[in-house]
N, CA, C and O atoms as CSV, one atom per row, in Angstrom:
chain,resi,resn,atom,element,x,y,z
A,1,MET,N,N,26.911,-1.994,-102.099
A,1,MET,CA,C,27.605,-3.263,-102.072
A,1,MET,C,C,29.066,-3.057,-101.690
A,1,MET,O,O,29.642,-3.878,-100.975
A,2,GLU,N,N,29.665,-1.976,-102.157
A,2,GLU,CA,C,31.066,-1.719,-101.847
A,2,GLU,C,C,31.281,-1.560,-100.351
A,2,GLU,O,O,32.299,-2.004,-99.819
A,3,ARG,N,N,30.331,-0.930,-99.670
A,3,ARG,CA,C,30.450,-0.774,-98.218
A,3,ARG,C,C,30.419,-2.121,-97.515
A,3,ARG,O,O,31.155,-2.341,-96.553
A,4,ARG,N,N,29.569,-3.021,-97.994
A,4,ARG,CA,C,29.502,-4.353,-97.387
A,4,ARG,C,C,30.794,-5.122,-97.627
A,4,ARG,O,O,31.244,-5.857,-96.748
A,5,MET,N,N,31.395,-4.967,-98.800
A,5,MET,CA,C,32.638,-5.667,-99.108
A,5,MET,C,C,33.783,-5.156,-98.241
A,5,MET,O,O,34.682,-5.927,-97.904
A,6,ASP,N,N,33.775,-3.872,-97.870
A,6,ASP,CA,C,34.822,-3.314,-97.019
A,6,ASP,C,C,34.837,-3.960,-95.645
A,6,ASP,O,O,35.869,-3.969,-94.975
A,7,LYS,N,N,33.706,-4.498,-95.221
A,7,LYS,CA,C,33.606,-5.093,-93.887
A,7,LYS,C,C,34.035,-6.557,-93.855
A,7,LYS,O,O,34.121,-7.144,-92.776
A,8,LEU,N,N,34.307,-7.160,-95.015
A,8,LEU,CA,C,34.711,-8.557,-95.055
A,8,LEU,C,C,36.121,-8.709,-94.514
A,8,LEU,O,O,36.982,-7.861,-94.748
A,9,SER,N,N,36.347,-9.771,-93.803
A,9,SER,CA,C,37.652,-10.009,-93.203
A,9,SER,C,C,37.887,-11.503,-93.087
A,9,SER,O,O,36.938,-12.280,-92.983
A,10,VAL,N,N,39.160,-11.908,-93.107
A,10,VAL,CA,C,39.490,-13.308,-92.885
A,10,VAL,C,C,39.572,-13.610,-91.397
A,10,VAL,O,O,39.786,-14.760,-91.013
A,11,PHE,N,N,39.405,-12.607,-90.562
A,11,PHE,CA,C,39.509,-12.781,-89.120
A,11,PHE,C,C,38.139,-12.645,-88.476
A,11,PHE,O,O,37.342,-11.792,-88.867
A,12,ASP,N,N,37.869,-13.485,-87.491
A,12,ASP,CA,C,36.660,-13.348,-86.697
A,12,ASP,C,C,36.860,-12.196,-85.739
A,12,ASP,O,O,37.986,-11.914,-85.328
A,13,GLU,N,N,35.782,-11.529,-85.379
A,13,GLU,CA,C,35.886,-10.368,-84.498
A,13,GLU,C,C,36.518,-10.712,-83.165
A,13,GLU,O,O,37.264,-9.904,-82.611
A,14,GLU,N,N,36.234,-11.895,-82.637
A,14,GLU,CA,C,36.740,-12.234,-81.319
A,14,GLU,C,C,38.162,-12.789,-81.340
A,14,GLU,O,O,38.760,-12.958,-80.277
A,15,GLU,N,N,38.717,-13.074,-82.504
A,15,GLU,CA,C,40.059,-13.633,-82.589
A,15,GLU,C,C,41.097,-12.532,-82.631
A,15,GLU,O,O,40.932,-11.532,-83.329
A,16,GLU,N,N,42.179,-12.727,-81.870
A,16,GLU,CA,C,43.244,-11.739,-81.847
A,16,GLU,C,C,44.388,-12.130,-82.763
A,16,GLU,O,O,44.970,-11.270,-83.424
A,17,GLU,N,N,44.722,-13.413,-82.814
A,17,GLU,CA,C,45.811,-13.842,-83.661
A,17,GLU,C,C,45.578,-15.272,-84.100
A,17,GLU,O,O,44.793,-16.002,-83.495
A,18,LEU,N,N,46.268,-15.664,-85.157
A,18,LEU,CA,C,46.176,-17.013,-85.679
A,18,LEU,C,C,47.448,-17.742,-85.292
A,18,LEU,O,O,48.542,-17.296,-85.637
A,19,ILE,N,N,47.327,-18.850,-84.585
A,19,ILE,CA,C,48.486,-19.627,-84.166
A,19,ILE,C,C,48.514,-20.896,-85.001
A,19,ILE,O,O,47.536,-21.642,-85.052
A,20,LEU,N,N,49.648,-21.134,-85.656
A,20,LEU,CA,C,49.794,-22.302,-86.513
A,20,LEU,C,C,50.164,-23.512,-85.676
A,20,LEU,O,O,51.069,-23.441,-84.845
A,21,ASP,N,N,49.470,-24.624,-85.889
A,21,ASP,CA,C,49.788,-25.854,-85.177
A,21,ASP,C,C,51.043,-26.511,-85.728
A,21,ASP,O,O,51.797,-27.146,-84.990
A,22,THR,N,N,51.262,-26.355,-87.020
A,22,THR,CA,C,52.435,-26.942,-87.648
A,22,THR,C,C,53.216,-25.851,-88.350
A,22,THR,O,O,52.626,-24.900,-88.863
A,23,PRO,N,N,54.541,-25.974,-88.382
A,23,PRO,CA,C,55.336,-24.936,-89.041
A,23,PRO,C,C,55.105,-24.939,-90.547
A,23,PRO,O,O,54.878,-25.987,-91.152
A,24,VAL,N,N,55.165,-23.779,-91.128
A,24,VAL,CA,C,55.041,-23.644,-92.572
A,24,VAL,C,C,56.449,-23.636,-93.144
A,24,VAL,O,O,57.257,-22.766,-92.819
A,25,GLU,N,N,56.733,-24.602,-93.990
A,25,GLU,CA,C,58.069,-24.766,-94.523
A,25,GLU,C,C,58.439,-23.633,-95.471
A,25,GLU,O,O,57.595,-23.100,-96.192
A,26,ASN,N,N,59.701,-23.284,-95.454
A,26,ASN,CA,C,60.290,-22.336,-96.407
A,26,ASN,C,C,59.661,-20.952,-96.381
A,26,ASN,O,O,59.651,-20.263,-97.401
A,27,VAL,N,N,59.146,-20.539,-95.255
A,27,VAL,CA,C,58.605,-19.190,-95.144
A,27,VAL,C,C,59.722,-18.285,-94.670
A,27,VAL,O,O,60.328,-18.521,-93.624
A,28,SER,N,N,59.988,-17.255,-95.440
A,28,SER,CA,C,60.983,-16.274,-95.030
A,28,SER,C,C,60.380,-14.892,-95.204
A,28,SER,O,O,59.346,-14.726,-95.850
A,29,ILE,N,N,61.034,-13.918,-94.628
A,29,ILE,CA,C,60.548,-12.545,-94.731
A,29,ILE,C,C,60.457,-12.115,-96.192
A,29,ILE,O,O,59.579,-11.330,-96.547
A,30,ASN,N,N,61.344,-12.613,-97.037
A,30,ASN,CA,C,61.384,-12.192,-98.435
A,30,ASN,C,C,60.210,-12.703,-99.258
A,30,ASN,O,O,59.824,-12.060,-100.234
A,31,ASN,N,N,59.634,-13.843,-98.888
A,31,ASN,CA,C,58.573,-14.380,-99.741
A,31,ASN,C,C,57.209,-14.460,-99.062
A,31,ASN,O,O,56.308,-15.114,-99.589
A,32,LEU,N,N,57.031,-13.823,-97.920
A,32,LEU,CA,C,55.726,-13.842,-97.255
A,32,LEU,C,C,54.634,-13.186,-98.090
A,32,LEU,O,O,53.453,-13.480,-97.904
A,33,GLU,N,N,55.013,-12.305,-99.002
A,33,GLU,CA,C,54.012,-11.623,-99.814
A,33,GLU,C,C,53.270,-12.572,-100.744
A,33,GLU,O,O,52.217,-12.209,-101.269
A,34,PHE,N,N,53.787,-13.778,-100.961
A,34,PHE,CA,C,53.138,-14.753,-101.829
A,34,PHE,C,C,52.271,-15.726,-101.040
A,34,PHE,O,O,51.896,-16.774,-101.566
A,35,TYR,N,N,51.942,-15.402,-99.784
A,35,TYR,CA,C,51.210,-16.298,-98.906
A,35,TYR,C,C,49.907,-15.672,-98.412
A,35,TYR,O,O,49.809,-15.356,-97.227
A,36,PRO,N,N,48.923,-15.483,-99.253
A,36,PRO,CA,C,47.656,-14.967,-98.719
A,36,PRO,C,C,46.965,-16.024,-97.852
A,36,PRO,O,O,47.059,-17.223,-98.114
A,37,VAL,N,N,46.284,-15.559,-96.836
A,37,VAL,CA,C,45.465,-16.426,-95.983
A,37,VAL,C,C,44.019,-16.197,-96.398
A,37,VAL,O,O,43.608,-15.064,-96.646
A,38,GLY,N,N,43.259,-17.264,-96.472
A,38,GLY,CA,C,41.874,-17.136,-96.898
A,38,GLY,C,C,40.923,-17.904,-96.013
A,38,GLY,O,O,41.307,-18.820,-95.287
A,39,ARG,N,N,39.673,-17.504,-96.096
A,39,ARG,CA,C,38.595,-18.235,-95.435
A,39,ARG,C,C,37.339,-18.084,-96.278
A,39,ARG,O,O,37.194,-17.128,-97.040
A,40,PHE,N,N,36.450,-19.029,-96.131
A,40,PHE,CA,C,35.177,-18.984,-96.832
A,40,PHE,C,C,34.128,-18.406,-95.896
A,40,PHE,O,O,34.130,-18.684,-94.696
A,41,LEU,N,N,33.241,-17.608,-96.447
A,41,LEU,CA,C,32.207,-16.974,-95.635
A,41,LEU,C,C,31.084,-17.963,-95.345
A,41,LEU,O,O,30.021,-17.943,-95.964
A,42,THR,N,N,31.367,-18.823,-94.385
A,42,THR,CA,C,30.409,-19.812,-93.907
A,42,THR,C,C,30.819,-20.233,-92.505
A,42,THR,O,O,31.993,-20.154,-92.143
A,43,ASP,N,N,29.865,-20.673,-91.733
A,43,ASP,CA,C,30.166,-21.210,-90.409
A,43,ASP,C,C,30.489,-22.698,-90.470
A,43,ASP,O,O,31.014,-23.269,-89.514
A,44,ARG,N,N,30.174,-23.317,-91.596
A,44,ARG,CA,C,30.442,-24.750,-91.763
A,44,ARG,C,C,31.892,-24.976,-92.162
A,44,ARG,O,O,32.528,-24.104,-92.754
A,45,ASN,N,N,32.406,-26.151,-91.833
A,45,ASN,CA,C,33.737,-26.526,-92.290
A,45,ASN,C,C,33.675,-26.857,-93.777
A,45,ASN,O,O,32.683,-27.399,-94.264
A,46,VAL,N,N,34.739,-26.524,-94.483
A,46,VAL,CA,C,34.837,-26.763,-95.920
A,46,VAL,C,C,35.574,-28.084,-96.137
A,46,VAL,O,O,36.534,-28.380,-95.425
A,47,ASN,N,N,35.137,-28.871,-97.103
A,47,ASN,CA,C,35.842,-30.098,-97.471
A,47,ASN,C,C,37.173,-29.694,-98.090
A,47,ASN,O,O,37.232,-29.293,-99.253
A,48,PHE,N,N,38.243,-29.803,-97.301
A,48,PHE,CA,C,39.547,-29.286,-97.702
A,48,PHE,C,C,40.053,-29.909,-98.998
A,48,PHE,O,O,40.466,-29.186,-99.906
A,49,LEU,N,N,40.030,-31.225,-99.101
A,49,LEU,CA,C,40.574,-31.872,-100.300
A,49,LEU,C,C,39.792,-31.495,-101.556
A,49,LEU,O,O,40.386,-31.241,-102.603
A,50,ALA,N,N,38.475,-31.458,-101.458
A,50,ALA,CA,C,37.661,-31.072,-102.614
A,50,ALA,C,C,37.935,-29.628,-103.004
A,50,ALA,O,O,38.056,-29.315,-104.188
A,51,MET,N,N,38.033,-28.742,-102.008
A,51,MET,CA,C,38.316,-27.327,-102.280
A,51,MET,C,C,39.686,-27.168,-102.925
A,51,MET,O,O,39.841,-26.421,-103.891
A,52,LYS,N,N,40.669,-27.868,-102.394
A,52,LYS,CA,C,42.040,-27.787,-102.917
A,52,LYS,C,C,42.093,-28.213,-104.391
A,52,LYS,O,O,42.697,-27.533,-105.220
A,53,HIS,N,N,41.461,-29.333,-104.700
A,53,HIS,CA,C,41.459,-29.814,-106.087
A,53,HIS,C,C,40.694,-28.865,-107.010
A,53,HIS,O,O,41.126,-28.606,-108.134
A,54,ARG,N,N,39.564,-28.349,-106.538
A,54,ARG,CA,C,38.748,-27.459,-107.362
A,54,ARG,C,C,39.493,-26.158,-107.678
A,54,ARG,O,O,39.555,-25.742,-108.835
A,55,LEU,N,N,40.059,-25.516,-106.643
A,55,LEU,CA,C,40.722,-24.230,-106.868
A,55,LEU,C,C,41.990,-24.376,-107.701
A,55,LEU,O,O,42.250,-23.545,-108.571
A,56,THR,N,N,42.784,-25.417,-107.455
A,56,THR,CA,C,43.995,-25.577,-108.267
A,56,THR,C,C,43.640,-25.865,-109.721
A,56,THR,O,O,44.361,-25.442,-110.625
A,57,SER,N,N,42.537,-26.581,-109.961
A,57,SER,CA,C,42.148,-26.834,-111.354
A,57,SER,C,C,41.582,-25.582,-112.017
A,57,SER,O,O,41.740,-25.404,-113.225
A,58,LEU,N,N,40.928,-24.718,-111.256
A,58,LEU,CA,C,40.423,-23.458,-111.814
A,58,LEU,C,C,41.548,-22.450,-112.043
A,58,LEU,O,O,41.609,-21.799,-113.086
A,59,TRP,N,N,42.427,-22.332,-111.069
A,59,TRP,CA,C,43.484,-21.316,-111.135
A,59,TRP,C,C,44.597,-21.705,-112.099
A,59,TRP,O,O,45.101,-20.850,-112.826
A,60,ARG,N,N,44.988,-22.961,-112.122
A,60,ARG,CA,C,46.080,-23.471,-112.961
A,60,ARG,C,C,47.293,-22.545,-112.982
A,60,ARG,O,O,47.686,-22.079,-114.051
A,61,PRO,N,N,47.892,-22.268,-111.829
A,61,PRO,CA,C,49.051,-21.374,-111.804
A,61,PRO,C,C,50.258,-22.015,-112.484
A,61,PRO,O,O,50.517,-23.206,-112.309
A,62,GLY,N,N,50.989,-21.223,-113.255
A,62,GLY,CA,C,52.129,-21.722,-114.011
A,62,GLY,C,C,53.210,-22.338,-113.147
A,62,GLY,O,O,53.780,-23.366,-113.512
A,63,LYS,N,N,53.499,-21.733,-112.013
A,63,LYS,CA,C,54.552,-22.226,-111.115
A,63,LYS,C,C,53.986,-23.026,-109.951
A,63,LYS,O,O,54.745,-23.514,-109.113
A,64,GLY,N,N,52.678,-23.167,-109.886
A,64,GLY,CA,C,52.059,-23.990,-108.856
A,64,GLY,C,C,51.574,-23.205,-107.653
A,64,GLY,O,O,51.916,-22.038,-107.460
A,65,VAL,N,N,50.770,-23.880,-106.855
A,65,VAL,CA,C,50.261,-23.330,-105.604
A,65,VAL,C,C,50.163,-24.480,-104.612
A,65,VAL,O,O,49.789,-25.596,-104.972
A,66,CYS,N,N,50.500,-24.199,-103.375
A,66,CYS,CA,C,50.372,-25.167,-102.290
A,66,CYS,C,C,49.335,-24.608,-101.324
A,66,CYS,O,O,49.485,-23.491,-100.830
A,67,ILE,N,N,48.296,-25.371,-101.054
A,67,ILE,CA,C,47.232,-24.922,-100.160
A,67,ILE,C,C,47.304,-25.752,-98.888
A,67,ILE,O,O,47.271,-26.982,-98.932
A,68,LYS,N,N,47.403,-25.066,-97.756
A,68,LYS,CA,C,47.501,-25.745,-96.462
A,68,LYS,C,C,46.343,-25.317,-95.575
A,68,LYS,O,O,45.931,-24.157,-95.578
A,69,GLU,N,N,45.831,-26.268,-94.823
A,69,GLU,CA,C,44.745,-25.994,-93.889
A,69,GLU,C,C,45.358,-25.550,-92.564
A,69,GLU,O,O,46.023,-26.335,-91.889
A,70,LEU,N,N,45.131,-24.290,-92.194
A,70,LEU,CA,C,45.646,-23.773,-90.929
A,70,LEU,C,C,44.752,-24.202,-89.776
A,70,LEU,O,O,45.236,-24.565,-88.704
A,71,ASN,N,N,43.467,-24.160,-90.000
A,71,ASN,CA,C,42.454,-24.697,-89.098
A,71,ASN,C,C,41.235,-24.958,-89.974
A,71,ASN,O,O,41.269,-24.629,-91.160
A,72,PRO,N,N,40.169,-25.530,-89.447
A,72,PRO,CA,C,39.055,-25.914,-90.331
A,72,PRO,C,C,38.440,-24.781,-91.154
A,72,PRO,O,O,37.717,-25.054,-92.112
A,73,GLN,N,N,38.702,-23.533,-90.815
A,73,GLN,CA,C,38.118,-22.435,-91.586
A,73,GLN,C,C,39.152,-21.454,-92.128
A,73,GLN,O,O,38.772,-20.420,-92.678
A,74,ARG,N,N,40.429,-21.739,-91.995
A,74,ARG,CA,C,41.484,-20.845,-92.495
A,74,ARG,C,C,42.468,-21.648,-93.343
A,74,ARG,O,O,42.840,-22.770,-93.001
A,75,PHE,N,N,42.878,-21.045,-94.452
A,75,PHE,CA,C,43.755,-21.740,-95.385
A,75,PHE,C,C,44.894,-20.820,-95.811
A,75,PHE,O,O,44.704,-19.619,-96.004
A,76,LEU,N,N,46.067,-21.400,-95.951
A,76,LEU,CA,C,47.238,-20.672,-96.420
A,76,LEU,C,C,47.469,-21.065,-97.871
A,76,LEU,O,O,47.550,-22.250,-98.194
A,77,PHE,N,N,47.575,-20.076,-98.738
A,77,PHE,CA,C,47.797,-20.300,-100.160
A,77,PHE,C,C,49.213,-19.846,-100.491
A,77,PHE,O,O,49.504,-18.650,-100.459
A,78,GLN,N,N,50.095,-20.792,-100.808
A,78,GLN,CA,C,51.481,-20.465,-101.132
A,78,GLN,C,C,51.651,-20.477,-102.649
A,78,GLN,O,O,51.583,-21.526,-103.290
A,79,PHE,N,N,51.872,-19.300,-103.200
A,79,PHE,CA,C,52.145,-19.183,-104.628
A,79,PHE,C,C,53.649,-19.105,-104.824
A,79,PHE,O,O,54.363,-18.554,-103.986
A,80,PHE,N,N,54.130,-19.656,-105.929
A,80,PHE,CA,C,55.555,-19.698,-106.182
A,80,PHE,C,C,56.010,-18.640,-107.175
A,80,PHE,O,O,57.191,-18.563,-107.516
A,81,HIS,N,N,55.069,-17.830,-107.635
A,81,HIS,CA,C,55.420,-16.697,-108.495
A,81,HIS,C,C,54.367,-15.617,-108.311
A,81,HIS,O,O,53.173,-15.902,-108.212
A,82,VAL,N,N,54.824,-14.384,-108.269
A,82,VAL,CA,C,53.929,-13.252,-108.034
A,82,VAL,C,C,52.863,-13.131,-109.123
A,82,VAL,O,O,51.741,-12.712,-108.838
A,83,ILE,N,N,53.193,-13.487,-110.352
A,83,ILE,CA,C,52.223,-13.389,-111.450
A,83,ILE,C,C,51.052,-14.347,-111.217
A,83,ILE,O,O,49.899,-13.991,-111.462
A,84,ASP,N,N,51.347,-15.562,-110.743
A,84,ASP,CA,C,50.277,-16.519,-110.452
A,84,ASP,C,C,49.344,-15.979,-109.378
A,84,ASP,O,O,48.123,-16.053,-109.511
A,85,MET,N,N,49.924,-15.436,-108.313
A,85,MET,CA,C,49.106,-14.897,-107.231
A,85,MET,C,C,48.278,-13.714,-107.721
A,85,MET,O,O,47.096,-13.606,-107.397
A,86,GLN,N,N,48.889,-12.838,-108.491
A,86,GLN,CA,C,48.181,-11.656,-108.969
A,86,GLN,C,C,47.036,-12.031,-109.904
A,86,GLN,O,O,45.978,-11.402,-109.872
A,87,CYS,N,N,47.237,-13.045,-110.731
A,87,CYS,CA,C,46.154,-13.507,-111.615
A,87,CYS,C,C,44.966,-14.013,-110.807
A,87,CYS,O,O,43.819,-13.715,-111.138
A,88,VAL,N,N,45.230,-14.770,-109.756
A,88,VAL,CA,C,44.147,-15.280,-108.903
A,88,VAL,C,C,43.411,-14.123,-108.245
A,88,VAL,O,O,42.180,-14.101,-108.220
A,89,LEU,N,N,44.156,-13.165,-107.712
A,89,LEU,CA,C,43.530,-12.023,-107.048
A,89,LEU,C,C,42.732,-11.169,-108.032
A,89,LEU,O,O,41.639,-10.705,-107.710
A,90,ASP,N,N,43.275,-10.963,-109.227
A,90,ASP,CA,C,42.610,-10.124,-110.228
A,90,ASP,C,C,41.362,-10.770,-110.820
A,90,ASP,O,O,40.418,-10.073,-111.192
A,91,ARG,N,N,41.352,-12.091,-110.909
A,91,ARG,CA,C,40.232,-12.792,-111.547
A,91,ARG,C,C,39.116,-13.156,-110.574
A,91,ARG,O,O,38.098,-13.723,-110.970
A,92,GLY,N,N,39.309,-12.832,-109.317
A,92,GLY,CA,C,38.296,-13.146,-108.305
A,92,GLY,C,C,37.093,-12.244,-108.447
A,92,GLY,O,O,37.090,-11.396,-109.339
A,93,PRO,N,N,36.093,-12.373,-107.640
A,93,PRO,CA,C,36.053,-13.205,-106.436
A,93,PRO,C,C,35.834,-14.676,-106.775
A,93,PRO,O,O,35.293,-15.015,-107.827
A,94,TRP,N,N,36.271,-15.544,-105.853
A,94,TRP,CA,C,36.185,-16.981,-106.019
A,94,TRP,C,C,35.207,-17.553,-105.001
A,94,TRP,O,O,35.069,-17.040,-103.891
A,95,THR,N,N,34.543,-18.613,-105.398
A,95,THR,CA,C,33.642,-19.309,-104.483
A,95,THR,C,C,33.922,-20.804,-104.549
A,95,THR,O,O,34.468,-21.310,-105.529
A,96,PHE,N,N,33.542,-21.485,-103.500
A,96,PHE,CA,C,33.565,-22.944,-103.472
A,96,PHE,C,C,32.320,-23.395,-102.726
A,96,PHE,O,O,32.039,-22.920,-101.626
A,97,ASP,N,N,31.584,-24.302,-103.320
A,97,ASP,CA,C,30.368,-24.848,-102.716
A,97,ASP,C,C,29.388,-23.735,-102.339
A,97,ASP,O,O,28.664,-23.839,-101.349
A,98,GLY,N,N,29.377,-22.667,-103.143
A,98,GLY,CA,C,28.459,-21.557,-102.918
A,98,GLY,C,C,28.911,-20.547,-101.879
A,98,GLY,O,O,28.144,-19.653,-101.520
A,99,HIS,N,N,30.149,-20.668,-101.383
A,99,HIS,CA,C,30.646,-19.772,-100.339
A,99,HIS,C,C,31.796,-18.926,-100.879
A,99,HIS,O,O,32.709,-19.439,-101.526
A,100,LEU,N,N,31.739,-17.633,-100.608
A,100,LEU,CA,C,32.740,-16.684,-101.078
A,100,LEU,C,C,34.063,-16.888,-100.356
A,100,LEU,O,O,34.091,-17.047,-99.135
A,101,LEU,N,N,35.168,-16.882,-101.114
A,101,LEU,CA,C,36.513,-16.958,-100.551
A,101,LEU,C,C,37.037,-15.545,-100.359
A,101,LEU,O,O,37.068,-14.754,-101.302
A,102,VAL,N,N,37.447,-15.231,-99.137
A,102,VAL,CA,C,38.041,-13.931,-98.822
A,102,VAL,C,C,39.524,-14.165,-98.602
A,102,VAL,O,O,39.912,-14.948,-97.736
A,103,LEU,N,N,40.358,-13.482,-99.390
A,103,LEU,CA,C,41.817,-13.604,-99.271
A,103,LEU,C,C,42.386,-12.329,-98.689
A,103,LEU,O,O,41.952,-11.224,-99.018
A,104,HIS,N,N,43.374,-12.502,-97.810
A,104,HIS,CA,C,44.023,-11.340,-97.187
A,104,HIS,C,C,45.517,-11.568,-97.146
A,104,HIS,O,O,46.259,-10.714,-96.662
């Protein structure tokens, strides 16, 4: 199972880079470490609003989290404190609607 998990990626094999359609506010070199990008292991689009409400209610970060849809299958998770982000990463893996969330 560990070998299969090593092959998981938030990037599709044919994609070279992710281009944002809209600018991400307040992103600086100093705080990029609090911005994991995630995708669900499915070919279907995820209901963004339902996913956003479900994950924020499960995670309940002390300083909050902002989830932005980069494209229909990629999401930016902005944490406002390293402890909140680390708790989410440590308590995973996370799923929504039966699909595994891969964070990078």
